[in-house]
C-alpha angles and dihedrals in degrees: 000000000000118000094238118095123268107237093192092053092047094048092050087092099029098142092053094043093048096050094081089050088057091052094046093049093051091065095055105109101204124099109189111024117173100207124034127175126196101205109203093010097175113188093349100260091124093041089056090058090052092051091053092048096044106029095166096048126100102244129195131179121210125198138153093221116091089197095052090046089049090055094044091053091052089052097044111021093172093058124090112236112185121188108240144141114250090215091065103021120130127163123239088241135007119286136209102228130025108192117190112174115180094335112093092070087076093059123075129219101047092172087069099027097058099051088043091057090049091057090061093059125095118238108288092017125136136237111200119188133176121179135177111250096191106113089114093050119107090250091063100031089056092048089061093041091052089048095054097045102054136074086263094065095113093044091053099042091108095048093073087065096045094106131054117250097232123227127249124266088261092053091055092046092052093046091051104036099089094057100032135095093186132011122197116187128171139159123219131184112206121203106211116197106218131179097248146312092298089059089056090055093047088051094056095037088081096045127012099021093052096089090047095050103038097071094048127090120234095270094046092047092051091051092045092052091048093053092043093050092052088056093047092052088056095047098045110047120197119262123228093283096042095260125121136220119234109200109209120181118200134188119218127195128180119179132176122212113245115272 
């Protein structure tokens, strides 16, 4: 498995993955921004929402994955998609909206990152962030458990730390308060109805499981996934019709730059 993202795997659940982006976008209180950036744009599904909401804006999508950007360019050929790292990204000039849907959890040091992003907004501009808050959910607890129990334990020791442990609502409020006119924070748990336990594994293969699978060879990867699936089947019992519920908590933050 190559280290780049699998666009096909990610887009398998596109409607469910895009829903939080809709809800985040609905809370941005600006009508005609000139410059909008989708930070961590992935395959362009969130960028497309931005283009529909702000048709007169100059929109760009930033990502560190060449595969994701290739897919995004196919989807939105009239949008600019530079390859860049969120951790060090900065625009050539200040922008009106920075939209980061399910991307900042892959970047460390939020106490510095979030104020840094606010500095790149024009007065009255908006920072809109959505992050999975699911490290304590069975999907992710069992990833770490499977990693520590197998012959790959040493090889996967760094995988456990591959995602930032995001701050509390109070943390983000405090990090944003000095630069913000208004701060809107909320937490939502989605209950995604999926076909079965295999579908849960397919969901996390394109996101949370990547750091655990990438270091393994084919044989190890197959064994890891078999053990992980067995644990998922125990944690997510079938409903009356055989489907399963994947509980998915997410943290949302929308902040307006001081007027």
